[in-house]
N, C-alpha and C positions, 0 to 999 in steps of 0.2 A: 802397791802404794800409789795413790794418785799424785801426779806431778804437775797437772795443769788446772788445778782447782780455780774456778772463777774466770777461766779463759774462754773467749768466744771465737769460734772458728767458722769459716765458710769453706766448704769443699765443693767445687764445681763438678758436675757429672757424678753425683754421689749416690745414685740409686742402684748401682750394680758394680760388679767387678772390683777393681782397685779402689775406686772412689767410695764404694759402700764399705769395704774393709777399713779404709782410712777413717771414714766418718765414725764408725763404731769403735775403732781402736782409740781415737782421740777422746771419745766420750768416756771410755773406760779409764783413760788417763785423767779424767776430771773436767773435760771441756764441755760447754754447751755448743751444739753443732747445728749450723744451717747448712743445707746442701741443695744443689739444683738438680732438676731433672727436666726432661722435655715432654715425654708422652706417657710413660708407664707409671701412672699414679699408684697402682697396686704395689709395685716394687718399692716406690718411695715410702708408702705407708709402712711396709715391712721394715725398712731401714730405720724409719722414725721410731718404730716400736722397739727395736734393738737398742737405740740410743736411750730411750726412756727407761728401758729395763736396766740400763747401767746407772740410772738415777740422775740423768742429765736432761736438759731441755733439747728438744729437736724442733727444727724449723725447716720443713720442706718448702722449696720455692720452685715453682714452674718457671723456667727461663730457657730460651733458645740461644745458645752461644753464637749461632750464626747471625743473629740480629745484634748489631752494634749497640743499640740502646739497651737491650736486655742484658748483654754481657757486662756492661758497666753498672746497670741498674740493680742487678742482683747483689752486688757488693753493698750498695747503699741500703737495699731492703734488708739484707742480713744484719748490717750494723744497727739499723733502726729497730729491727725486730728483736735482736738480742740485747740491745742497749749499748753495745760496743763491738769492736772487732779487733782481735789481737793477731789472728793468723788467717792468711789466705792460702788455700791449696788449689792451684790451677791444675785440675785433673782432666777436665773435659777434653775430648779429642775424637777425631774421626780418622779412619784409615781407608784410603782408596788405593788399592794396589792394581797394577796392570802395566803392560808395555806402553812406552811413550805414545805411540801412534793411536792407542785406544783411549787415552785420557782426553776428556772434553774440557772445554773452557769452563763449563759449569762445575766439573770436578775440581779444577784448579781453584776456582773462586771459593767453593765451599770448604775445601781443606784449609786453605790459607785463612779464611774467615774464622773457622772454629779453632784451628790449632795455633794460629799466630796472632791474629788480630784480637780475638777474645782474651787471650792471655795478657796481651799488652794493655787492653782497655780495663780489664779487671784489676791488673796491677796498678795502673794509674789511679783508678778509683780508690783502691785500697790504700795507696799512699796518702790520700786525703783523710782517711778514717783511722788508720793504724796509729797507736801511741808509739812513743819512743820505745825501742826494744821489740817491736812487732816482727812478724815473720811472713815472708812470701816463699812458698815452696811450689815448684812447678814440676809436673811429671813429663819427662821426655820419653826416650826409647833407646834400646840398645842399638838400633839402626842408625842413630846419630854417630856412633863410634865405629860401627862395622856393618856395612851393607853386604849381606852374604850372597846376593844374587840379583838377577834382573827383576824388574817389576816394582821396585820400591822407591823410584825416583821422587815422586811427588810427596809421599809420606815422609821420607828421610829429609828432604829439603825443608819441609814445614817444621819438623821437630828440631833440625839443626839450627833454625832461626832462634829457637828458645835459648840456646847457649849464649848467643850474643845479648839477648834480652836479659838473661840472668846476670851476666857479668856487669852489664851497665846498671842494672838495678842495685846491685851490691855497692857499686861506687856512688851512685846518686843518693842512696838512702842511708849509707853507712854512718854518716854524721849524726843521724838520729838513733843509731843503734839498731836499725832495722836490718835484718839479714835477708838475703835472697839466695836460694839454693835450688839445684836441679837434680832430680832423681831419675835415673835411667833404668827402667825395668827391662829384664830380658824376656824370654818366653814365659808367660804366666798363664796358669790354668784359669780361664774365664769362659763365660758363655760365648764370647766372640772368638776365642782362640782356645778351644778345649784341649786338654792334654791327651785325649784319645781321638782327636780330630784327624782329618786326612793329611794335614801338613805337619803334624806333630813330630813324626819320626825325624824329619830333616832338621827341625829346629832343635830337638834334643841333641842331635849329633854335633851341633855347633857349640854346645856348652861344654865347659870343663867338668861339670858335676854330673852330666848325663841325665838330667831331669828337668821338668818344668818347675818354675817357682810357684808360689801361692800368693794370692792377693794379700794375705796377712803378713807375709815376709816383706813385701813392699811397704805396707802400712807401718811396719815396725821402724823402717828407716825414716819415714815421714814423721813419726812420733818423736824420734830422737831429734830431728832437726827443729821440730816445733816446740820441744820441751826445754827445760832449763839447761840441760847438758849440751845443747847445741848452740848456745848463744855466741860462741866465738867462731862458728863456722859460717862463712859467707862467700859468695861467688864461686862455690864449689859445685862439682858434678859428682854425684855418688851413684855408682853402678850397683844395681841389685839384679844381676844377670846370670848368675851361675857360671861366670867365666866366659860368657859369650864374646867379650872383647879381649880376652887374654891372648 
């Protein structure tokens, strides 16, 4: 049963992985979906086709989250293109892993620009366009709650910043009934982190369930927070991590 009929959504970084699964899941729940991508137009077209196969409108938007103007501009383009905006899903992110000494200033600037600044700017723009009762959902990481080993300093720092952003958004926008929530995926089987990849065994060992998650399982949590049943949840952090933080 569709629960989001007439809803307009923007998913940043929606051409693959968790973002693509989220875009398609929300379309199946009845939402029209705009989503951003940077380079892979073919992948974006495939996601758009899946949204349209669900009977909903798709609006692919080329936008580079590392560019401050494009990060905020995508929100306004989505709202203008769909005629409204009810839900923002801050999904786009980059992961740069490595020892402290190997991280360059360019690495630091890029990770903070995409993972932190873009989420802030998109959320601020969304606050201008969302109606009362709108939703902001941000994708974090299990490494915010538990860093299992060396090499994750920059990535964990950037994603931990989203916890503060999320709580502050919940307080600032709560008077309008707008909720803000953070979803922490654990090891998830994507192109960037495949369940049969060279680092998979160690990640699986850190979970309580002994397996990778799927993008669809994370998308289901986003759909709950975006849908009518999630309207009283705000300022929360929801782990979809197979017990990684247990």
